[in-house]
C-alpha positions in Angstrom: 20.3 -1.6 -4.3 18.3 -1.9 -1.1 14.5 -1.9 -1.5 12.4 -1.4 1.7 8.8 -2.6 1.5 6.4 -1.4 4.3 2.9 -2.5 4.8 0.4 -5.1 6.1 -0.7 -8.5 5.0 -0.8 -7.6 1.3 2.8 -6.4 1.4 3.7 -9.5 3.5 2.4 -11.5 0.5 -0.6 -13.1 2.1 -2.6 -15.4 -0.3 0.2 -15.4 -2.9 0.9 -19.0 -3.8 4.7 -18.7 -3.3 7.0 -16.1 -1.8 8.0 -15.0 -5.3 4.4 -14.4 -6.3 3.8 -11.6 -3.9 3.9 -8.1 -5.3 7.1 -7.1 -3.3 9.2 -9.9 -4.8 7.7 -9.3 -8.3 8.6 -5.6 -8.0 12.1 -6.4 -6.8 12.6 -8.9 -9.6 11.7 -6.2 -12.2 14.2 -3.8 -10.5 16.9 -6.4 -10.5 17.0 -6.5 -14.3 19.3 -3.5 -14.1 21.1 -4.1 -10.8 21.1 -6.6 -7.9 18.3 -5.8 -5.4 18.1 -6.8 -1.7 14.7 -6.6 -0.1 14.0 -5.4 3.4 10.4 -6.5 4.2 8.7 -4.8 7.1 5.1 -6.0 7.0 2.8 -8.2 9.0 -0.8 -9.4 8.6 -3.2 -7.3 10.5 -1.0 -4.3 10.9 -2.8 -0.9 11.0 -1.0 2.3 10.0 -0.3 2.9 13.7 1.3 -0.5 14.2 3.4 -0.1 11.0 4.6 3.3 12.2 5.4 1.9 15.7 7.4 -0.9 14.1 9.8 1.6 12.4 11.3 2.5 15.7 12.8 -1.0 15.8 14.4 -0.6 12.4 18.1 0.3 12.3 18.7 3.7 10.8 21.2 2.3 8.4 18.3 0.7 6.5 16.8 4.1 5.6 20.3 5.5 4.9 20.9 2.7 2.3 17.4 2.2 0.9 17.1 3.6 -2.6 13.5 2.5 -3.0 10.8 2.5 -0.4 7.2 1.4 -1.0 4.4 2.0 1.5 0.9 0.4 1.3 -1.3 0.4 4.4 -4.7 1.6 5.7 -7.0 -1.3 4.9 -6.9 -2.7 8.4 -7.6 0.7 9.9 -11.0 0.5 8.2 -11.6 -3.2 8.8 -10.9 -3.0 12.5 -13.4 -0.1 12.9 -16.1 -1.8 10.8 -18.5 -2.4 13.8 -18.7 1.4 14.2 -18.6 2.1 10.5 -21.5 -0.1 9.7 -23.6 2.1 11.8 -23.0 4.8 9.1 -20.8 7.0 11.3 -19.2 9.6 9.1 -17.3 11.1 12.0 -15.6 7.7 12.6 -14.4 7.3 9.0 -13.0 10.9 9.0 -11.1 10.2 12.2 -9.7 7.0 10.7 -8.7 8.9 7.5 -7.0 11.6 9.6 -5.1 9.0 11.7 -3.9 7.2 8.6 -2.7 10.5 7.1 -0.9 11.5 10.3 0.8 8.1 10.6 1.8 8.2 6.9 3.3 11.6 7.4 5.4 10.4 10.2 6.5 7.3 8.2 7.7 9.4 5.3 9.6 11.7 7.6 11.3 8.6 9.1 12.2 6.7 6.0 12.8 9.3 3.4 16.5 10.1 2.7 18.2 12.1 -0.1 18.5 10.0 -3.2 15.7 7.6 -2.2 12.5 7.2 -4.2 9.4 6.7 -2.1 6.3 5.2 -3.7 3.0 5.2 -1.8 0.1 3.0 -2.8 -3.6 3.6 -2.6 -5.8 0.8 -1.2 -8.4 -1.1 -3.2 -11.9 -1.9 -2.1 -12.7 -5.6 -1.8 -16.4 -4.8 -1.4 -17.1 -2.5 -4.4 -20.8 -3.3 -4.4 -21.2 -1.8 -0.9 -21.9 2.0 -1.0 -20.6 2.4 2.5 -17.3 0.5 1.7 -16.8 2.6 -1.4 -17.3 5.9 0.5 -15.0 4.8 3.3 -12.2 3.6 1.0 -12.4 6.8 -1.0 -12.2 8.9 2.1 -9.0 7.1 3.3 -7.5 7.2 -0.2 -7.9 10.9 -0.3 -5.8 11.1 2.9 -3.2 8.9 1.2 -3.1 11.1 -1.8 -2.8 14.3 0.3 0.4 12.8 1.9 1.7 12.0 -1.6 1.0 15.5 -2.8 2.5 17.2 0.3 5.7 15.2 0.1 5.9 15.0 -3.7 5.8 11.2 -3.6 5.2 8.8 -6.5 1.7 7.2 -6.3 0.8 3.6 -7.2 -2.9 4.0 -7.8 -3.8 0.4 -6.9 -7.4 1.6 -6.2 -8.0 2.5 -9.8 -6.2 -0.6 -11.1 -8.5 -2.9 -9.1 -11.7 -1.1 -9.9 -14.1 -3.3 -11.9 -11.4 -6.1 -11.8 -12.0 -7.2 -8.2 -13.3 -10.7 -9.3 -10.0 -11.3 -11.2 -7.7 -9.9 -8.6 -9.1 -10.9 -5.2 -8.8 -14.3 -3.7 -12.2 -15.9 -2.9 -14.1 -12.9 -4.3 -17.9 -13.4 -4.1 -20.5 -10.7 -4.5 -18.3 -7.7 -3.4 -20.6 -6.8 -0.5 -20.0 -6.5 3.2 -22.0 -9.5 4.0 -19.3 -11.6 2.3 -17.0 -10.9 5.3 -16.0 -14.0 7.3 -14.0 -14.5 10.5 -11.8 -16.9 8.6 -11.0 -16.7 4.9 -12.1 -13.2 4.4 -12.2 -12.4 0.6 -10.0 -9.3 0.8 -6.5 -10.3 -0.2 -5.1 -10.3 -3.7 -4.5 -13.6 -5.6 -1.4 -14.1 -7.7 -3.0 -12.0 -10.5 -3.8 -9.2 -8.0 -0.2 -9.2 -6.7 1.1 -9.0 -10.2 -1.2 -6.0 -10.9 0.0 -4.3 -7.7 3.7 -4.9 -8.6 3.0 -3.4 -12.1 1.4 -0.3 -10.5 4.3 0.3 -8.2 6.8 -0.3 -11.0 5.1 2.2 -13.3 5.0 4.8 -10.5 8.6 4.2 -9.7 9.7 4.6 -13.3 7.8 7.8 -13.7 9.4 9.2 -10.5 12.9 8.2 -11.7 12.3 9.8 -15.2 10.9 13.0 -13.5 14.0 13.2 -11.3 16.3 12.7 -14.3 14.6 15.5 -16.2 14.9 17.8 -13.2 18.6 17.2 -13.0 19.0 17.9 -16.7 17.2 21.2 -16.5 19.4 22.2 -13.5 
């Protein structure tokens, strides 16, 4: 079975202590208990939703034709790269960002989704939960992600809820959970091994629910 993982630095496995400790490899390992799994990883640190979408044009169509599982998790960098404007409290800016993320995700789903494939989309967690602005901005973007999931009937890995109140356990270098913790180097925003494990667990649960739902639908038909 071919599994395609799309995303940014988190999907890439940044801050995981080994390649196998990242959530993508953990998820693939769980899937491989029933059948062999090959992983197609399309993720880079720093990618925004626009950059991830653009990268798909370089992927051979046979990947999407063969992929039986596709996971998508992106959007955090869209917010981080706009932080100079967001810190001024510009609501219009965050709504524009959320709309762009939604538009890009819509196009991604249209590109990668094929009959027989299960697509699981992940919400994004907030590494600065003690910042009111950060909470509002992440929630706004996550609402756009959930709208895409609803419109396309996608399975949802609710990583946002899973990380809530567990940020100190799941984020590498977590400090006070406020925006002033941000650094040019060593930003405390990526999951540690426990965080990657939690994300893998969330995607696996969502995938299993989707498969079970599809099986019930076939039985009714």
